[in-house]
C-alpha positions in Angstrom: -4.9 -21.4 14.6 -2.6 -20.1 17.2 -4.2 -17.3 20.3 -2.2 -14.6 20.4 -1.9 -11.6 23.5 -1.3 -8.1 22.9 0.2 -6.3 25.7 2.4 -2.9 26.4 -0.2 -0.5 25.4 -1.2 2.7 26.8 -0.1 6.0 27.2 2.6 8.2 25.7 3.5 11.6 25.0 4.7 12.4 21.5 8.1 11.7 21.3 8.7 8.9 23.6 8.7 5.2 23.7 6.2 1.8 24.5 7.1 -1.2 23.4 4.2 -3.5 22.6 4.3 -7.8 23.5 2.7 -10.3 21.7 2.5 -14.3 22.9 1.1 -17.0 21.3 -0.2 -19.7 22.5 2.6 -22.2 20.8 5.5 -21.9 19.3 6.3 -19.3 16.3 9.1 -21.1 15.2 7.6 -22.7 11.8 4.8 -20.4 11.5 5.3 -18.1 8.1 4.7 -14.2 9.2 4.0 -12.7 12.5 3.1 -8.7 12.1 1.3 -5.7 13.7 -1.5 -4.0 12.5 -3.5 -0.6 13.6 -6.9 0.2 13.7 -8.1 4.0 14.0 -12.0 4.6 14.5 -14.3 3.5 11.8 -11.0 2.9 9.2 -10.0 -0.6 8.2 -6.8 -1.7 9.7 -3.8 -1.6 7.8 -0.2 -2.8 8.2 2.1 -2.0 10.9 4.8 -4.2 10.4 5.8 -7.4 9.5 8.3 -10.2 10.2 9.2 -13.7 8.8 10.2 -17.2 10.2 13.8 -15.9 8.2 13.9 -13.0 9.7 12.6 -10.4 7.3 11.1 -6.8 8.2 8.8 -4.6 6.3 7.3 -1.9 7.7 4.7 0.7 6.8 6.2 3.8 5.1 4.8 5.9 8.3 6.6 4.4 10.6 10.0 3.3 8.7 12.9 4.3 11.0 11.0 4.4 14.3 9.1 1.4 14.9 11.4 -2.0 15.4 9.4 -5.6 14.6 11.7 -8.5 16.4 11.0 -11.9 17.5 11.5 -14.3 20.8 11.2 -18.0 19.3 12.1 -19.0 22.7 9.5 -17.5 24.1 7.0 -17.5 21.3 6.6 -13.4 21.1 7.4 -10.9 19.3 7.4 -7.6 19.9 7.0 -4.1 18.3 9.3 -0.9 19.6 7.9 2.4 19.0 10.3 5.4 19.0 9.3 9.0 18.6 5.2 8.4 18.2 3.4 10.8 17.2 -0.1 11.8 17.4 -1.5 10.0 14.4 0.4 7.1 16.0 -2.8 6.8 18.4 -4.5 3.7 17.6 -5.6 0.1 18.5 -3.0 -2.0 17.5 -3.3 -5.6 16.8 -1.2 -8.7 16.2 -1.1 -11.3 13.8 0.2 -14.2 12.6 0.6 -16.1 8.8 1.2 -19.4 9.3 1.7 -20.7 6.0 3.3 -18.3 2.8 -0.2 -19.3 0.4 -2.5 -17.8 3.5 -2.7 -14.2 4.6 -3.0 -13.3 8.6 -5.9 -15.6 9.8 -5.0 -15.4 13.6 -5.8 -11.8 15.2 -5.3 -11.0 18.8 -7.7 -9.0 20.6 -5.8 -5.5 20.3 -4.1 -2.5 22.5 -4.7 0.6 22.6 -1.8 2.9 22.6 -2.7 6.7 23.1 0.7 9.2 21.9 -0.8 12.7 23.8 0.9 15.5 25.6 
């Protein structure tokens, strides 16, 4: 399994921006898909965005148009640019890797807290 480490969380004001980073322990070039999930207290994790090895992206309806997922294979890093933040974006954000098309997201980071508040 690939090891994942998130960074970039913190406090932002409503309407502000944050960029999350997810550093992988090895090359992400051949990993089928990378994703960002978030989890509210006492709730299940929900999908935020995914990006495949071919560059195809997918977003939750609630973040479409505000968040952008990208990856830098040279740095083995995946990013989540979050703009126009809302208080309801407050959650713990997790990076995940899906190594093969037939598998699920089996590798997870430790999570990073994002708080949106004035």
